N, C-alpha and C positions, 0 to 999 in steps of 0.2 A: 504494500500500500504506500501511496505517496500523498503528501500534503501539499496543498496549493493555496495561495492567497489570491483571491479575485477581488480587485478594486474596481468598483463601478463609479464612473464619473458622469455627473449631470452638468452640462454646459448651459449656463443661464443666459436667457435672451436679454441683451443689454438694456432695452427700453423698459423691461419688466423688473430689472434688478434694483431693489431698494438701496438707498445710500448705506455704504458700509458693508453691504452683503457681498460675499465672494463671487467671483465670476464663474468658478467651478466648485461644485460640491461633490463629495464622494462618501461611500461607505464600503466597508470591507466584509468579505465573507471568506472563511477558511473552510476548505472541504478536504476530505480524505477519500481518495478513490483508488481503485486498482487498475483501471484502464483509461486511456485517453477519451474513449467514448463516454465514460461516466462523467469526466470533467466537462465535456461539451454539454451533456445533459444538465448538469448543475448550473452552468452558465445560462443556458436557455431557460431553465426553471426560474432562476432569479430575475432574469430580464422580463419574463412573463409576469412575475409578481409585481415588479416596478410599473410596467406599462399598462397591464390589463387590470390586475386586482387592486393595487393601491392607487393607481393613477398618479404616481409621484414617488419620490424617494424620501425615506426617513433617514436623516443624517445627524451626526453629532453637531452641537452648537459650536464646540471647539474643533475647528477644522485644521488640526495640526498633522501635516503629512508624515511626520516622523513617528507617529503613534498608530499602531494597528489596533483597531477596535471593531469588533463585530457588532453591528447595530442591534442585533437581537439579544445581546448580553447586557444591555443597559436600561436603566429606568427612563421613562419618557421625559422626565423633567430636564434631562441632559441632551435631549434630541429635539429636532425640529422637522416638520413635514414640508417638503418643497413640492408643490403640485406640478404635474406635467406641463401645464400652461405656461410655466416660467422657464421651461427648458427648451433649447433649440434642438439638442440631441443628447443621447446617452451612449457612452462607449465603456470599454473595460480593458484592463490589463491583467494578465495572469503571471504570477511569479511562483516558481517552485520553492518550497520551504525546505531548506537543508537542515538536518538535525531532527530531533524528535519534538513534535508538537505536544504540549501538555494536554492531558485530558482533564475534565472537570466533572466531578460527580459528588453529590451530597455536600456541596460547599467546600470540597477539598480538591486542590489541583495536584495532579500526579503525572508521572511518566511511567511507561512500562505497564505490565499486567502480571497478575498472579504473584509468584514469589519474587519476581523481579520488579514489582511495583515500588516506586519511590515517591513519597510525598514531597511536594515542593513547598518551602516556607520562605517568607520574606526575611531578609537579614535584619 
């Protein structure tokens, strides 16, 4: 299995962009797949969610490109909804994640499984 970071970008229409609002917004999705076809399926599934179901993107208010945050892992007060009517177009980039991506279960972050499972703790 391989892990991938999918970053979706929404490019804001200039005449609809409020003062101080970024020109581009984004959110991240991390997926674990076995085959390239599964990765393509995940990208298409998320694009369908943005375009058809949500009719927009839910992004973080703090748009810091250095931080990877999955939009579904945060409370709504730290996010904002950007409707499709504000966006000229949406695109994405995919990056392979090297190293082991932590799992998160019952409030505990860990890597590995079974006897090899190691809990991750903040310093």
